[in-house]
PDB file as gemmi writes it, atoms N, CA and C in Angstrom:
CRYST1    1.000    1.000    1.000  90.00  90.00  90.00 P 1                      
ATOM      1  N   MET A   1      16.988  -5.972  -6.197  1.00  0.00           N  
ATOM      2  CA  MET A   1      15.905  -5.042  -5.957  1.00  0.00           C  
ATOM      3  C   MET A   1      16.140  -3.708  -6.632  1.00  0.00           C  
ATOM      4  N   SER A   2      17.364  -3.250  -6.581  1.00  0.00           N  
ATOM      5  CA  SER A   2      17.677  -2.004  -7.252  1.00  0.00           C  
ATOM      6  C   SER A   2      19.117  -2.060  -7.727  1.00  0.00           C  
ATOM      7  N   ILE A   3      19.464  -1.134  -8.565  1.00  0.00           N  
ATOM      8  CA  ILE A   3      20.813  -1.087  -9.091  1.00  0.00           C  
ATOM      9  C   ILE A   3      21.702  -0.371  -8.079  1.00  0.00           C  
ATOM     10  N   PRO A   4      22.829  -0.991  -7.701  1.00  0.00           N  
ATOM     11  CA  PRO A   4      23.725  -0.330  -6.742  1.00  0.00           C  
ATOM     12  C   PRO A   4      24.154   1.043  -7.254  1.00  0.00           C  
ATOM     13  N   GLY A   5      24.160   2.020  -6.360  1.00  0.00           N  
ATOM     14  CA  GLY A   5      24.587   3.367  -6.720  1.00  0.00           C  
ATOM     15  C   GLY A   5      23.493   4.242  -7.308  1.00  0.00           C  
ATOM     16  N   VAL A   6      22.313   3.689  -7.552  1.00  0.00           N  
ATOM     17  CA  VAL A   6      21.203   4.470  -8.101  1.00  0.00           C  
ATOM     18  C   VAL A   6      20.283   4.854  -6.955  1.00  0.00           C  
ATOM     19  N   LYS A   7      20.064   6.140  -6.798  1.00  0.00           N  
ATOM     20  CA  LYS A   7      19.158   6.611  -5.755  1.00  0.00           C  
ATOM     21  C   LYS A   7      17.736   6.660  -6.305  1.00  0.00           C  
ATOM     22  N   ILE A   8      16.827   6.118  -5.559  1.00  0.00           N  
ATOM     23  CA  ILE A   8      15.429   6.080  -5.986  1.00  0.00           C  
ATOM     24  C   ILE A   8      14.898   7.493  -6.214  1.00  0.00           C  
ATOM     25  N   GLU A   9      15.324   8.424  -5.376  1.00  0.00           N  
ATOM     26  CA  GLU A   9      14.864   9.802  -5.536  1.00  0.00           C  
ATOM     27  C   GLU A   9      15.253  10.339  -6.917  1.00  0.00           C  
ATOM     28  N   GLY A  10      16.443   9.990  -7.378  1.00  0.00           N  
ATOM     29  CA  GLY A  10      16.899  10.421  -8.697  1.00  0.00           C  
ATOM     30  C   GLY A  10      16.073   9.823  -9.815  1.00  0.00           C  
ATOM     31  N   VAL A  11      15.691   8.571  -9.641  1.00  0.00           N  
ATOM     32  CA  VAL A  11      14.855   7.907 -10.635  1.00  0.00           C  
ATOM     33  C   VAL A  11      13.483   8.574 -10.677  1.00  0.00           C  
ATOM     34  N   LEU A  12      12.911   8.841  -9.523  1.00  0.00           N  
ATOM     35  CA  LEU A  12      11.586   9.460  -9.477  1.00  0.00           C  
ATOM     36  C   LEU A  12      11.602  10.872 -10.068  1.00  0.00           C  
ATOM     37  N   GLU A  13      12.741  11.563  -9.961  1.00  0.00           N  
ATOM     38  CA  GLU A  13      12.834  12.906 -10.543  1.00  0.00           C  
ATOM     39  C   GLU A  13      12.781  12.867 -12.071  1.00  0.00           C  
ATOM     40  N   MET A  14      13.092  11.719 -12.669  1.00  0.00           N  
ATOM     41  CA  MET A  14      13.020  11.576 -14.128  1.00  0.00           C  
ATOM     42  C   MET A  14      11.583  11.518 -14.626  1.00  0.00           C  
ATOM     43  N   LEU A  15      10.668  11.261 -13.734  1.00  0.00           N  
ATOM     44  CA  LEU A  15       9.264  11.140 -14.100  1.00  0.00           C  
ATOM     45  C   LEU A  15       8.644  12.537 -14.105  1.00  0.00           C  
ATOM     46  N   THR A  16       8.470  13.072 -15.277  1.00  0.00           N  
ATOM     47  CA  THR A  16       8.017  14.455 -15.412  1.00  0.00           C  
ATOM     48  C   THR A  16       6.502  14.588 -15.455  1.00  0.00           C  
ATOM     49  N   ILE A  17       5.804  13.491 -15.676  1.00  0.00           N  
ATOM     50  CA  ILE A  17       4.343  13.526 -15.763  1.00  0.00           C  
ATOM     51  C   ILE A  17       3.764  13.071 -14.427  1.00  0.00           C  
ATOM     52  N   LYS A  18       2.954  13.911 -13.819  1.00  0.00           N  
ATOM     53  CA  LYS A  18       2.236  13.521 -12.600  1.00  0.00           C  
ATOM     54  C   LYS A  18       0.878  12.972 -12.999  1.00  0.00           C  
ATOM     55  N   LEU A  19       0.497  11.873 -12.383  1.00  0.00           N  
ATOM     56  CA  LEU A  19      -0.787  11.254 -12.677  1.00  0.00           C  
ATOM     57  C   LEU A  19      -1.923  12.144 -12.207  1.00  0.00           C  
ATOM     58  N   ASN A  20      -2.901  12.318 -13.080  1.00  0.00           N  
ATOM     59  CA  ASN A  20      -4.149  12.976 -12.698  1.00  0.00           C  
ATOM     60  C   ASN A  20      -5.296  12.164 -13.299  1.00  0.00           C  
ATOM     61  N   ASP A  21      -6.491  12.661 -13.236  1.00  0.00           N  
ATOM     62  CA  ASP A  21      -7.653  11.901 -13.708  1.00  0.00           C  
ATOM     63  C   ASP A  21      -7.760  11.795 -15.226  1.00  0.00           C  
ATOM     64  N   ARG A  22      -6.865  12.441 -15.975  1.00  0.00           N  
ATOM     65  CA  ARG A  22      -6.982  12.460 -17.429  1.00  0.00           C  
ATOM     66  C   ARG A  22      -5.783  11.883 -18.179  1.00  0.00           C  
ATOM     67  N   ASN A  23      -4.738  11.433 -17.504  1.00  0.00           N  
ATOM     68  CA  ASN A  23      -3.528  11.071 -18.241  1.00  0.00           C  
ATOM     69  C   ASN A  23      -2.912   9.720 -17.854  1.00  0.00           C  
ATOM     70  N   PHE A  24      -3.708   8.773 -17.429  1.00  0.00           N  
ATOM     71  CA  PHE A  24      -3.159   7.503 -16.955  1.00  0.00           C  
ATOM     72  C   PHE A  24      -2.266   6.830 -17.994  1.00  0.00           C  
ATOM     73  N   SER A  25      -2.677   6.774 -19.234  1.00  0.00           N  
ATOM     74  CA  SER A  25      -1.897   6.070 -20.259  1.00  0.00           C  
ATOM     75  C   SER A  25      -0.509   6.673 -20.438  1.00  0.00           C  
ATOM     76  N   LYS A  26      -0.432   7.989 -20.557  1.00  0.00           N  
ATOM     77  CA  LYS A  26       0.873   8.647 -20.718  1.00  0.00           C  
ATOM     78  C   LYS A  26       1.724   8.474 -19.467  1.00  0.00           C  
ATOM     79  N   TRP A  27       1.102   8.686 -18.308  1.00  0.00           N  
ATOM     80  CA  TRP A  27       1.825   8.537 -17.044  1.00  0.00           C  
ATOM     81  C   TRP A  27       2.345   7.119 -16.884  1.00  0.00           C  
ATOM     82  N   ALA A  28       1.493   6.120 -17.116  1.00  0.00           N  
ATOM     83  CA  ALA A  28       1.891   4.715 -16.937  1.00  0.00           C  
ATOM     84  C   ALA A  28       3.008   4.329 -17.901  1.00  0.00           C  
ATOM     85  N   PHE A  29       2.946   4.823 -19.142  1.00  0.00           N  
ATOM     86  CA  PHE A  29       4.007   4.524 -20.105  1.00  0.00           C  
ATOM     87  C   PHE A  29       5.350   5.057 -19.603  1.00  0.00           C  
ATOM     88  N   GLN A  30       5.377   6.316 -19.189  1.00  0.00           N  
ATOM     89  CA  GLN A  30       6.624   6.893 -18.691  1.00  0.00           C  
ATOM     90  C   GLN A  30       7.079   6.179 -17.419  1.00  0.00           C  
ATOM     91  N   PHE A  31       6.163   5.955 -16.508  1.00  0.00           N  
ATOM     92  CA  PHE A  31       6.473   5.335 -15.224  1.00  0.00           C  
ATOM     93  C   PHE A  31       7.083   3.946 -15.411  1.00  0.00           C  
ATOM     94  N   LYS A  32       6.414   3.107 -16.206  1.00  0.00           N  
ATOM     95  CA  LYS A  32       6.912   1.749 -16.442  1.00  0.00           C  
ATOM     96  C   LYS A  32       8.246   1.766 -17.176  1.00  0.00           C  
ATOM     97  N   SER A  33       8.391   2.628 -18.168  1.00  0.00           N  
ATOM     98  CA  SER A  33       9.628   2.678 -18.946  1.00  0.00           C  
ATOM     99  C   SER A  33      10.827   3.025 -18.070  1.00  0.00           C  
ATOM    100  N   VAL A  34      10.690   4.048 -17.260  1.00  0.00           N  
ATOM    101  CA  VAL A  34      11.808   4.463 -16.400  1.00  0.00           C  
ATOM    102  C   VAL A  34      12.101   3.401 -15.354  1.00  0.00           C  
ATOM    103  N   LEU A  35      11.091   2.918 -14.679  1.00  0.00           N  
ATOM    104  CA  LEU A  35      11.337   1.950 -13.602  1.00  0.00           C  
ATOM    105  C   LEU A  35      11.831   0.607 -14.128  1.00  0.00           C  
ATOM    106  N   LYS A  36      11.344   0.178 -15.283  1.00  0.00           N  
ATOM    107  CA  LYS A  36      11.879  -1.055 -15.873  1.00  0.00           C  
ATOM    108  C   LYS A  36      13.330  -0.854 -16.283  1.00  0.00           C  
ATOM    109  N   GLY A  37      13.664   0.313 -16.781  1.00  0.00           N  
ATOM    110  CA  GLY A  37      15.033   0.615 -17.169  1.00  0.00           C  
ATOM    111  C   GLY A  37      16.004   0.523 -16.006  1.00  0.00           C  
ATOM    112  N   TYR A  38      15.541   0.823 -14.817  1.00  0.00           N  
ATOM    113  CA  TYR A  38      16.375   0.747 -13.617  1.00  0.00           C  
ATOM    114  C   TYR A  38      16.108  -0.508 -12.784  1.00  0.00           C  
ATOM    115  N   LYS A  39      15.384  -1.437 -13.364  1.00  0.00           N  
ATOM    116  CA  LYS A  39      15.083  -2.718 -12.717  1.00  0.00           C  
ATOM    117  C   LYS A  39      14.415  -2.532 -11.351  1.00  0.00           C  
ATOM    118  N   LEU A  40      13.465  -1.608 -11.309  1.00  0.00           N  
ATOM    119  CA  LEU A  40      12.725  -1.337 -10.082  1.00  0.00           C  
ATOM    120  C   LEU A  40      11.227  -1.605 -10.218  1.00  0.00           C  
ATOM    121  N   PHE A  41      10.772  -1.971 -11.406  1.00  0.00           N  
ATOM    122  CA  PHE A  41       9.334  -2.157 -11.600  1.00  0.00           C  
ATOM    123  C   PHE A  41       8.809  -3.419 -10.914  1.00  0.00           C  
ATOM    124  N   ASP A  42       9.702  -4.312 -10.515  1.00  0.00           N  
ATOM    125  CA  ASP A  42       9.265  -5.557  -9.883  1.00  0.00           C  
ATOM    126  C   ASP A  42       8.476  -5.328  -8.595  1.00  0.00           C  
ATOM    127  N   HIS A  43       8.670  -4.196  -7.947  1.00  0.00           N  
ATOM    128  CA  HIS A  43       7.873  -3.887  -6.754  1.00  0.00           C  
ATOM    129  C   HIS A  43       6.426  -3.591  -7.128  1.00  0.00           C  
ATOM    130  N   PHE A  44       6.207  -3.129  -8.341  1.00  0.00           N  
ATOM    131  CA  PHE A  44       4.863  -2.765  -8.780  1.00  0.00           C  
ATOM    132  C   PHE A  44       4.119  -3.931  -9.406  1.00  0.00           C  
ATOM    133  N   ASP A  45       4.833  -4.766 -10.166  1.00  0.00           N  
ATOM    134  CA  ASP A  45       4.146  -5.887 -10.819  1.00  0.00           C  
ATOM    135  C   ASP A  45       4.013  -7.106  -9.901  1.00  0.00           C  
ATOM    136  N   GLY A  46       4.585  -7.013  -8.707  1.00  0.00           N  
ATOM    137  CA  GLY A  46       4.434  -8.091  -7.729  1.00  0.00           C  
ATOM    138  C   GLY A  46       5.507  -9.158  -7.793  1.00  0.00           C  
ATOM    139  N   SER A  47       6.476  -9.022  -8.690  1.00  0.00           N  
ATOM    140  CA  SER A  47       7.503 -10.065  -8.782  1.00  0.00           C  
ATOM    141  C   SER A  47       8.616  -9.902  -7.752  1.00  0.00           C  
ATOM    142  N   ALA A  48       8.707  -8.751  -7.097  1.00  0.00           N  
ATOM    143  CA  ALA A  48       9.645  -8.586  -5.977  1.00  0.00           C  
ATOM    144  C   ALA A  48       8.901  -9.013  -4.720  1.00  0.00           C  
ATOM    145  N   LEU A  49       8.970 -10.283  -4.433  1.00  0.00           N  
ATOM    146  CA  LEU A  49       8.211 -10.817  -3.307  1.00  0.00           C  
ATOM    147  C   LEU A  49       8.783 -10.335  -1.980  1.00  0.00           C  
ATOM    148  N   CYS A  50       7.896 -10.081  -1.070  1.00  0.00           N  
ATOM    149  CA  CYS A  50       8.301  -9.664   0.261  1.00  0.00           C  
ATOM    150  C   CYS A  50       9.008 -10.834   0.951  1.00  0.00           C  
ATOM    151  N   PRO A  51      10.221 -10.610   1.450  1.00  0.00           N  
ATOM    152  CA  PRO A  51      10.945 -11.701   2.119  1.00  0.00           C  
ATOM    153  C   PRO A  51      10.300 -12.056   3.467  1.00  0.00           C  
ATOM    154  N   PRO A  52      10.690 -13.187   4.034  1.00  0.00           N  
ATOM    155  CA  PRO A  52      10.155 -13.565   5.342  1.00  0.00           C  
ATOM    156  C   PRO A  52      10.457 -12.493   6.399  1.00  0.00           C  
ATOM    157  N   LYS A  53       9.547 -12.340   7.324  1.00  0.00           N  
ATOM    158  CA  LYS A  53       9.707 -11.310   8.352  1.00  0.00           C  
ATOM    159  C   LYS A  53      10.760 -11.692   9.381  1.00  0.00           C  
ATOM    160  N   TYR A  54      10.754 -12.946   9.809  1.00  0.00           N  
ATOM    161  CA  TYR A  54      11.629 -13.349  10.914  1.00  0.00           C  
ATOM    162  C   TYR A  54      12.750 -14.267  10.458  1.00  0.00           C  
ATOM    163  N   VAL A  55      13.867 -14.136  11.151  1.00  0.00           N  
ATOM    164  CA  VAL A  55      15.028 -14.985  10.900  1.00  0.00           C  
ATOM    165  C   VAL A  55      14.700 -16.402  11.324  1.00  0.00           C  
ATOM    166  N   PHE A  56      15.153 -17.355  10.524  1.00  0.00           N  
ATOM    167  CA  PHE A  56      14.971 -18.775  10.831  1.00  0.00           C  
ATOM    168  C   PHE A  56      16.342 -19.397  11.054  1.00  0.00           C  
ATOM    169  N   HIS A  57      16.496 -20.055  12.204  1.00  0.00           N  
ATOM    170  CA  HIS A  57      17.725 -20.794  12.507  1.00  0.00           C  
ATOM    171  C   HIS A  57      17.382 -22.271  12.543  1.00  0.00           C  
ATOM    172  N   ILE A  58      18.226 -23.073  11.925  1.00  0.00           N  
ATOM    173  CA  ILE A  58      17.975 -24.525  11.877  1.00  0.00           C  
ATOM    174  C   ILE A  58      17.806 -25.101  13.276  1.00  0.00           C  
ATOM    175  N   GLU A  59      18.662 -24.667  14.201  1.00  0.00           N  
ATOM    176  CA  GLU A  59      18.597 -25.238  15.552  1.00  0.00           C  
ATOM    177  C   GLU A  59      17.485 -24.657  16.423  1.00  0.00           C  
ATOM    178  N   ASN A  60      17.088 -23.400  16.175  1.00  0.00           N  
ATOM    179  CA  ASN A  60      16.078 -22.752  17.025  1.00  0.00           C  
ATOM    180  C   ASN A  60      14.736 -22.530  16.344  1.00  0.00           C  
ATOM    181  N   GLY A  61      14.699 -22.696  15.031  1.00  0.00           N  
ATOM    182  CA  GLY A  61      13.471 -22.424  14.299  1.00  0.00           C  
ATOM    183  C   GLY A  61      13.282 -20.930  14.069  1.00  0.00           C  
ATOM    184  N   VAL A  62      12.057 -20.508  14.020  1.00  0.00           N  
ATOM    185  CA  VAL A  62      11.736 -19.101  13.769  1.00  0.00           C  
ATOM    186  C   VAL A  62      12.024 -18.287  15.025  1.00  0.00           C  
ATOM    187  N   THR A  63      12.678 -17.157  14.844  1.00  0.00           N  
ATOM    188  CA  THR A  63      12.996 -16.275  15.966  1.00  0.00           C  
ATOM    189  C   THR A  63      12.105 -15.036  15.907  1.00  0.00           C  
ATOM    190  N   THR A  64      12.321 -14.131  16.829  1.00  0.00           N  
ATOM    191  CA  THR A  64      11.602 -12.846  16.791  1.00  0.00           C  
ATOM    192  C   THR A  64      12.462 -11.765  16.147  1.00  0.00           C  
ATOM    193  N   GLU A  65      13.632 -12.141  15.641  1.00  0.00           N  
ATOM    194  CA  GLU A  65      14.547 -11.205  14.983  1.00  0.00           C  
ATOM    195  C   GLU A  65      14.073 -10.951  13.548  1.00  0.00           C  
ATOM    196  N   VAL A  66      13.889  -9.682  13.211  1.00  0.00           N  
ATOM    197  CA  VAL A  66      13.426  -9.305  11.872  1.00  0.00           C  
ATOM    198  C   VAL A  66      14.594  -9.423  10.889  1.00  0.00           C  
ATOM    199  N   THR A  67      14.315  -9.965   9.705  1.00  0.00           N  
ATOM    200  CA  THR A  67      15.366 -10.176   8.714  1.00  0.00           C  
ATOM    201  C   THR A  67      15.815  -8.853   8.076  1.00  0.00           C  
ATOM    202  N   GLU A  68      17.087  -8.777   7.745  1.00  0.00           N  
ATOM    203  CA  GLU A  68      17.626  -7.615   7.024  1.00  0.00           C  
ATOM    204  C   GLU A  68      16.986  -7.504   5.642  1.00  0.00           C  
ATOM    205  N   ALA A  69      16.712  -8.659   5.041  1.00  0.00           N  
ATOM    206  CA  ALA A  69      16.106  -8.654   3.702  1.00  0.00           C  
ATOM    207  C   ALA A  69      14.745  -7.960   3.737  1.00  0.00           C  
ATOM    208  N   LEU A  70      13.965  -8.199   4.769  1.00  0.00           N  
ATOM    209  CA  LEU A  70      12.657  -7.547   4.884  1.00  0.00           C  
ATOM    210  C   LEU A  70      12.827  -6.046   5.068  1.00  0.00           C  
ATOM    211  N   LEU A  71      13.736  -5.649   5.929  1.00  0.00           N  
ATOM    212  CA  LEU A  71      13.940  -4.223   6.169  1.00  0.00           C  
ATOM    213  C   LEU A  71      14.377  -3.501   4.894  1.00  0.00           C  
ATOM    214  N   GLU A  72      15.254  -4.127   4.117  1.00  0.00           N  
ATOM    215  CA  GLU A  72      15.694  -3.528   2.853  1.00  0.00           C  
ATOM    216  C   GLU A  72      14.543  -3.476   1.850  1.00  0.00           C  
ATOM    217  N   TRP A  73      13.785  -4.571   1.744  1.00  0.00           N  
ATOM    218  CA  TRP A  73      12.660  -4.624   0.811  1.00  0.00           C  
ATOM    219  C   TRP A  73      11.638  -3.535   1.150  1.00  0.00           C  
ATOM    220  N   GLU A  74      11.301  -3.409   2.440  1.00  0.00           N  
ATOM    221  CA  GLU A  74      10.331  -2.393   2.858  1.00  0.00           C  
ATOM    222  C   GLU A  74      10.838  -0.980   2.574  1.00  0.00           C  
ATOM    223  N   SER A  75      12.121  -0.771   2.781  1.00  0.00           N  
ATOM    224  CA  SER A  75      12.705   0.542   2.529  1.00  0.00           C  
ATOM    225  C   SER A  75      12.583   0.924   1.055  1.00  0.00           C  
ATOM    226  N   VAL A  76      12.927   0.014   0.162  1.00  0.00           N  
ATOM    227  CA  VAL A  76      12.816   0.264  -1.274  1.00  0.00           C  
ATOM    228  C   VAL A  76      11.346   0.435  -1.653  1.00  0.00           C  
ATOM    229  N   ASP A  77      10.494  -0.446  -1.159  1.00  0.00           N  
ATOM    230  CA  ASP A  77       9.080  -0.408  -1.523  1.00  0.00           C  
ATOM    231  C   ASP A  77       8.427   0.907  -1.096  1.00  0.00           C  
ATOM    232  N   MET A  78       8.710   1.350   0.104  1.00  0.00           N  
ATOM    233  CA  MET A  78       8.121   2.602   0.576  1.00  0.00           C  
ATOM    234  C   MET A  78       8.654   3.800  -0.212  1.00  0.00           C  
ATOM    235  N   ALA A  79       9.934   3.759  -0.573  1.00  0.00           N  
ATOM    236  CA  ALA A  79      10.509   4.853  -1.358  1.00  0.00           C  
ATOM    237  C   ALA A  79       9.874   4.929  -2.744  1.00  0.00           C  
ATOM    238  N   LEU A  80       9.452   3.794  -3.250  1.00  0.00           N  
ATOM    239  CA  LEU A  80       8.872   3.731  -4.592  1.00  0.00           C  
ATOM    240  C   LEU A  80       7.366   3.955  -4.626  1.00  0.00           C  
ATOM    241  N   LEU A  81       6.753   4.091  -3.515  1.00  0.00           N  
ATOM    242  CA  LEU A  81       5.285   4.031  -3.409  1.00  0.00           C  
ATOM    243  C   LEU A  81       4.509   4.990  -4.300  1.00  0.00           C  
ATOM    244  N   LEU A  82       5.129   5.618  -5.246  1.00  0.00           N  
ATOM    245  CA  LEU A  82       4.443   6.432  -6.248  1.00  0.00           C  
ATOM    246  C   LEU A  82       4.112   7.843  -5.816  1.00  0.00           C  
ATOM    247  N   LEU A  83       4.188   8.147  -4.568  1.00  0.00           N  
ATOM    248  CA  LEU A  83       3.662   9.426  -4.110  1.00  0.00           C  
ATOM    249  C   LEU A  83       4.281  10.616  -4.819  1.00  0.00           C  
ATOM    250  N   ALA A  84       5.538  10.520  -5.204  1.00  0.00           N  
ATOM    251  CA  ALA A  84       6.194  11.637  -5.874  1.00  0.00           C  
ATOM    252  C   ALA A  84       5.640  11.864  -7.275  1.00  0.00           C  
ATOM    253  N   THR A  85       4.948  10.885  -7.833  1.00  0.00           N  
ATOM    254  CA  THR A  85       4.463  11.016  -9.211  1.00  0.00           C  
ATOM    255  C   THR A  85       2.947  11.162  -9.289  1.00  0.00           C  
ATOM    256  N   LEU A  86       2.310  11.427  -8.174  1.00  0.00           N  
ATOM    257  CA  LEU A  86       0.851  11.544  -8.157  1.00  0.00           C  
ATOM    258  C   LEU A  86       0.420  12.971  -7.848  1.00  0.00           C  
ATOM    259  N   SER A  87      -0.601  13.410  -8.542  1.00  0.00           N  
ATOM    260  CA  SER A  87      -1.209  14.704  -8.216  1.00  0.00           C  
ATOM    261  C   SER A  87      -2.014  14.535  -6.934  1.00  0.00           C  
ATOM    262  N   ASP A  88      -2.447  15.644  -6.372  1.00  0.00           N  
ATOM    263  CA  ASP A  88      -3.261  15.575  -5.154  1.00  0.00           C  
ATOM    264  C   ASP A  88      -4.516  14.738  -5.376  1.00  0.00           C  
ATOM    265  N   GLU A  89      -5.149  14.887  -6.540  1.00  0.00           N  
ATOM    266  CA  GLU A  89      -6.377  14.130  -6.811  1.00  0.00           C  
ATOM    267  C   GLU A  89      -6.093  12.641  -6.945  1.00  0.00           C  
ATOM    268  N   ALA A  90      -4.931  12.271  -7.478  1.00  0.00           N  
ATOM    269  CA  ALA A  90      -4.600  10.858  -7.667  1.00  0.00           C  
ATOM    270  C   ALA A  90      -4.184  10.181  -6.372  1.00  0.00           C  
ATOM    271  N   ILE A  91      -3.613  10.933  -5.446  1.00  0.00           N  
ATOM    272  CA  ILE A  91      -3.192  10.347  -4.164  1.00  0.00           C  
ATOM    273  C   ILE A  91      -4.382   9.728  -3.444  1.00  0.00           C  
ATOM    274  N   GLU A  92      -5.549  10.311  -3.620  1.00  0.00           N  
ATOM    275  CA  GLU A  92      -6.751   9.781  -2.974  1.00  0.00           C  
ATOM    276  C   GLU A  92      -7.001   8.316  -3.320  1.00  0.00           C  
ATOM    277  N   HIS A  93      -6.533   7.883  -4.490  1.00  0.00           N  
ATOM    278  CA  HIS A  93      -6.805   6.522  -4.945  1.00  0.00           C  
ATOM    279  C   HIS A  93      -5.817   5.488  -4.401  1.00  0.00           C  
ATOM    280  N   VAL A  94      -4.785   5.944  -3.706  1.00  0.00           N  
ATOM    281  CA  VAL A  94      -3.817   4.996  -3.133  1.00  0.00           C  
ATOM    282  C   VAL A  94      -3.750   5.080  -1.607  1.00  0.00           C  
ATOM    283  N   ILE A  95      -4.558   5.942  -1.026  1.00  0.00           N  
ATOM    284  CA  ILE A  95      -4.592   6.022   0.433  1.00  0.00           C  
ATOM    285  C   ILE A  95      -5.024   4.660   0.976  1.00  0.00           C  
ATOM    286  N   GLY A  96      -4.270   4.169   1.918  1.00  0.00           N  
ATOM    287  CA  GLY A  96      -4.561   2.867   2.504  1.00  0.00           C  
ATOM    288  C   GLY A  96      -3.760   1.730   1.888  1.00  0.00           C  
ATOM    289  N   CYS A  97      -3.120   1.970   0.756  1.00  0.00           N  
ATOM    290  CA  CYS A  97      -2.278   0.934   0.142  1.00  0.00           C  
ATOM    291  C   CYS A  97      -1.026   0.756   0.983  1.00  0.00           C  
ATOM    292  N   ARG A  98      -0.657  -0.494   1.226  1.00  0.00           N  
ATOM    293  CA  ARG A  98       0.482  -0.774   2.096  1.00  0.00           C  
ATOM    294  C   ARG A  98       1.776  -1.039   1.335  1.00  0.00           C  
ATOM    295  N   THR A  99       1.667  -1.324   0.034  1.00  0.00           N  
ATOM    296  CA  THR A  99       2.854  -1.612  -0.765  1.00  0.00           C  
ATOM    297  C   THR A  99       2.739  -0.922  -2.116  1.00  0.00           C  
ATOM    298  N   ALA A 100       3.869  -0.841  -2.805  1.00  0.00           N  
ATOM    299  CA  ALA A 100       3.869  -0.282  -4.153  1.00  0.00           C  
ATOM    300  C   ALA A 100       2.981  -1.113  -5.071  1.00  0.00           C  
ATOM    301  N   HIS A 101       3.003  -2.432  -4.902  1.00  0.00           N  
ATOM    302  CA  HIS A 101       2.161  -3.310  -5.722  1.00  0.00           C  
ATOM    303  C   HIS A 101       0.680  -3.022  -5.480  1.00  0.00           C  
ATOM    304  N   ASP A 102       0.288  -2.836  -4.228  1.00  0.00           N  
ATOM    305  CA  ASP A 102      -1.103  -2.503  -3.920  1.00  0.00           C  
ATOM    306  C   ASP A 102      -1.518  -1.190  -4.593  1.00  0.00           C  
ATOM    307  N   ALA A 103      -0.630  -0.192  -4.538  1.00  0.00           N  
ATOM    308  CA  ALA A 103      -0.940   1.104  -5.140  1.00  0.00           C  
ATOM    309  C   ALA A 103      -1.078   0.978  -6.655  1.00  0.00           C  
ATOM    310  N   TRP A 104      -0.154   0.267  -7.282  1.00  0.00           N  
ATOM    311  CA  TRP A 104      -0.205   0.067  -8.734  1.00  0.00           C  
ATOM    312  C   TRP A 104      -1.493  -0.652  -9.121  1.00  0.00           C  
ATOM    313  N   SER A 105      -1.832  -1.696  -8.395  1.00  0.00           N  
ATOM    314  CA  SER A 105      -3.052  -2.462  -8.682  1.00  0.00           C  
ATOM    315  C   SER A 105      -4.291  -1.590  -8.525  1.00  0.00           C  
ATOM    316  N   SER A 106      -4.315  -0.780  -7.500  1.00  0.00           N  
ATOM    317  CA  SER A 106      -5.455   0.111  -7.274  1.00  0.00           C  
ATOM    318  C   SER A 106      -5.615   1.100  -8.419  1.00  0.00           C  
ATOM    319  N   LEU A 107      -4.504   1.672  -8.871  1.00  0.00           N  
ATOM    320  CA  LEU A 107      -4.570   2.635  -9.975  1.00  0.00           C  
ATOM    321  C   LEU A 107      -4.979   1.966 -11.285  1.00  0.00           C  
ATOM    322  N   GLN A 108      -4.459   0.772 -11.534  1.00  0.00           N  
ATOM    323  CA  GLN A 108      -4.851   0.054 -12.759  1.00  0.00           C  
ATOM    324  C   GLN A 108      -6.321  -0.334 -12.721  1.00  0.00           C  
ATOM    325  N   ASP A 109      -6.776  -0.815 -11.570  1.00  0.00           N  
ATOM    326  CA  ASP A 109      -8.186  -1.192 -11.433  1.00  0.00           C  
ATOM    327  C   ASP A 109      -9.091   0.015 -11.646  1.00  0.00           C  
ATOM    328  N   ARG A 110      -8.692   1.138 -11.086  1.00  0.00           N  
ATOM    329  CA  ARG A 110      -9.490   2.346 -11.252  1.00  0.00           C  
ATOM    330  C   ARG A 110      -9.567   2.749 -12.716  1.00  0.00           C  
ATOM    331  N   GLU A 111      -8.419   2.693 -13.403  1.00  0.00           N  
ATOM    332  CA  GLU A 111      -8.391   3.087 -14.811  1.00  0.00           C  
ATOM    333  C   GLU A 111      -9.231   2.131 -15.656  1.00  0.00           C  
ATOM    334  N   SER A 112      -9.113   0.836 -15.408  1.00  0.00           N  
ATOM    335  CA  SER A 112      -9.866  -0.121 -16.232  1.00  0.00           C  
ATOM    336  C   SER A 112     -11.368  -0.003 -15.959  1.00  0.00           C  
ATOM    337  N   SER A 113     -11.765   0.408 -14.772  1.00  0.00           N  
ATOM    338  CA  SER A 113     -13.194   0.567 -14.498  1.00  0.00           C  
ATOM    339  C   SER A 113     -13.746   1.825 -15.165  1.00  0.00           C  
ATOM    340  N   ARG A 114     -12.881   2.760 -15.500  1.00  0.00           N  
ATOM    341  CA  ARG A 114     -13.302   3.997 -16.147  1.00  0.00           C  
ATOM    342  C   ARG A 114     -13.489   3.825 -17.638  1.00  0.00           C  
ATOM    343  N   LEU A 115     -12.877   2.794 -18.216  1.00  0.00           N  
ATOM    344  CA  LEU A 115     -12.941   2.585 -19.674  1.00  0.00           C  
ATOM    345  C   LEU A 115     -14.262   2.031 -20.128  1.00  0.00           C  
TER     346      LEU A 115                                                      
END                                                                             
């Protein structure tokens, strides 16, 4: 999911362009380049699949115990949710998104509808 020893906050600080209504192409290029370089873009393109919510035991089946993998995935996903790289006007377009992938898809859809 991420490179050991790399703090997501540090990666987000490398993103100097904040998305606004006029710069999607430049912002997306920088955003994808940095996150792909740190192997974190999978949360945005949907290839970092959300793990199962509950622990499964062969003898007991599905339990009510939440998996560590889910908690880690959610932690990374929420940290990446783009908010640090969005202007106030751009944040409006991701309100209600529950995952980084949802936010990325919403922003791409918005941009493609503007073209």
